[in-house]
Phi, psi and omega in degrees: 000139179254126177266122179252124180251132172280170177297328178294313180298319181297323179296319178296314182300312183297322181299313187268349166288318181286328183228070187299331182295330183294340183280341188235331183272111183255125177283326179197152176298321183236126172260120177257116187261102180117134182245036171280194181301319180297312181295318182290320177297322179296316181295317178301315182290322177301315180298318179297330181271004176090009175265099186261354182265085178216156180223123179264128181240120187240136182284331181266185182266013181203163176276167173121335180060236182278358173277091183230161177217165181213147178284137175226096190064231182268005185253153174253116182254145182275125182267345179240235178306135188234333187244150166258099187279132172091001178059232185294344177286344183282134182296339180269357185304311183295322180292323177298315183284327178299329180264002180058040178284133183285125179225149176225146183284136176278138180250100184281349177274349182267084183222162172222138187242131177239151172264181185280007170252009178079013179275139176283113182243027183300319180298318177299313181300319181295321180294313181295321178297308185292323186263354181219306188288321181299320178295319177299320180293323177295322178290329176297318179300314178298320178298316179301316181298316184294315183287335176292316181290320186276341186076016180293153182295150177288154173224173181288157177299325179296313179297322180293320178299316178294325180297326181267006174101009179252123179222095185293123180238316181279160178302324180289323176295321182291325181289327176294319177295316179297321181300319184268333187248300180300320180302327179278309188275337182085358184218181183290149175298337177297337185255339184277151177290137172284322184297320184252015176298130184266097176249133178058037182296318183232146178280340183210145177235138181241125182270139181285122176234024183292139183265006179251275188235346181057223180297335179298329179298319178296316183292326176296319177300317178297317179299317181299330177277320189270333184216057181292141175297345182272357178297146183291336177238148180291128182252343187223128176241122180258172177054042182227099182277130182276135180252326188208142177237118179247153176210157170222199183291344186234338189217162170238133177241123181252124183254126179269159179297334182276003177099348179287153176230149181228137186241133176216177178268332179218153175231142171245110182271116179246021178300149177295160177301323179297321178295318178295317182294327179273002178052045179282348175235130181270148175240133179228121354296162183300153176295144181294163183302320183297330180286313179296323178302317181290320181297312183280341180281339179271162181253136169258116184284170183229053179289136177227136169226126180238166187236142169236134174245139182239163177286337179208166182266134178232357187260179184291166182278343182298155181288328183239127174248116188249132184244117182258088178274157176295331174273110187301128176083016181272105181043061192275325191237126180235124180258128181274106181280357170298335178297330184253326176239083181306128179085004180284334181056043182246134171245135171254133177249130183257126179235134177245176182291149003270355180299323179299324178294320178296316183295331181300338180258005175266156175283166178302319182293326179290318176299316180298319181296316178294315180299320180292330177295324178293312181296326177289328173300322182279313192249000177097166186283350185275357182289150185280164171285152178291157178263346179202157179217145176226119185231117173276152179224072185293326187289341181252358178280118184298346178272355183224309179056046178144171184262302178200164186275160177219141182289117183284146176301129179089352180287124189271165176301318180299319178293322179295321177296321178296328180302320182263000184283147178285155173238101185064237179267005180258118181254151185236135179209151178163175179299332180287343178267000180276122178288325185264326189239027180303141180087357185235154180297328177295332175294319176299314183295313182297316181290329175298317179296312182297316180295321178298317181296320178294314182294322179300317177299317183294319179297323184276337183204110183304331183291344180271358182292138181291133175238119180251136175234125177294154184303320184282349175281348178269017174280149177177190179279122183258004178275119185292337180282349186280154178293330183252032177304132181246106180296340181268352182289138177249353177216135182285136182267359176089002182232109177230152179243137181231163182278348169202172185287135179254154175282128184208153175277002175267160176290138185241150174232116181254129174227106185065230181272005186246148179238130171248122181250135176250112184282127179243113182237131180051039176065021177247118178271135180248116181248145177243130181277000000 
């Protein structure tokens, strides 16, 4: 008998010949990589399902992931997720209320619009919105419905807007477009999917104004249940950056940058899409092409919102101050936090791509100088300098490399399924793997629960382990008469072997007793390597 080893098999053999202990010493059945909302929700659900052998490994010094906050004077401002979208429809709604987290409803109709000469153009903006843009948005919803039913290919949100008669040219038209699309997706309409563009997703949004912990309080509660310091075994390891994830038929070995290794039977990878796209963690064997295709095909957005606090208020009473500059997206959206914290004298500025990417490489003082030039255009040169500033930089943080994901134009349902599919014993979860809630904290929470449920089944019964096959991996010989007929193949790969030459309208190649046929259809040759 001849044993044939693939390069993948050889890699496994070399790993465990060199490190035999890794094949038998298990630190935990499940290794959870990342202690953000996804990782903590996964741990909590595993424990609820009776799987108590898990270990959470986190690169930073705290749990929470992108749910962060920062002190701004006496106030705690949210640097990551800020809104509870949808009210009672949100999966986190009960958790927010159970912890008595303070929230107030955002009023998106309460706005005032200025141009880059400091003129109040709210009336003009309202007329253009009501008489043109709102109709275009309604047509987009109808367009989404039609292409979903017909199976027509997806196009960009920008192309769809033009298709329904909206083509933003003036600064006020562009700011309306940014208000409805960029503000949601974090990026330009040219890049976002029209089919999956989220318009009117929720009837209400509630902004976090909690003075204690905000969303972090929820995650801390989950941590106390899933990784209590009183547990007999350690469940959470902080300040441990993962460098490499290895797997074979029986185990997963996770290697940290500090040289430590951890062994499990299954792993749940909760790294952000940005970390995966930048290949900051190596996988051995490497992830298959279908996985990388889905990872690189999706978009990691670069949404930024920063805060300025002043000694006194000089701005309008409206909740939203909108700035329509000739340069699209230049410090466009300002939220008046006096509406939620009377007397706080805090403004939040929302920046989307590509401006957010530029700002990520500026210092706080440079951002403050540019922001103040905009505010002085609106309110005059006599306004004071801020007394404090808070700026998150998700796109340059090596633990995140972006803010949240956005459905890219042309990205298919199958590719989205591949994004969350497991590869062997390595499972993937995060807001970016959520079909319904991508880009939102509820997506992180929901995907953490789902991944834990799948892994729990697998731990308890190997036959329940998820097996994913990319569509093109299901190619093979579909001729039942062939020696190498593949009953699992859903598409013929053009190569079949027979015991003698058959009559066919295809070109045939006979070698000995075997026939290789290359199917040529519509003058297109299909070759399989």
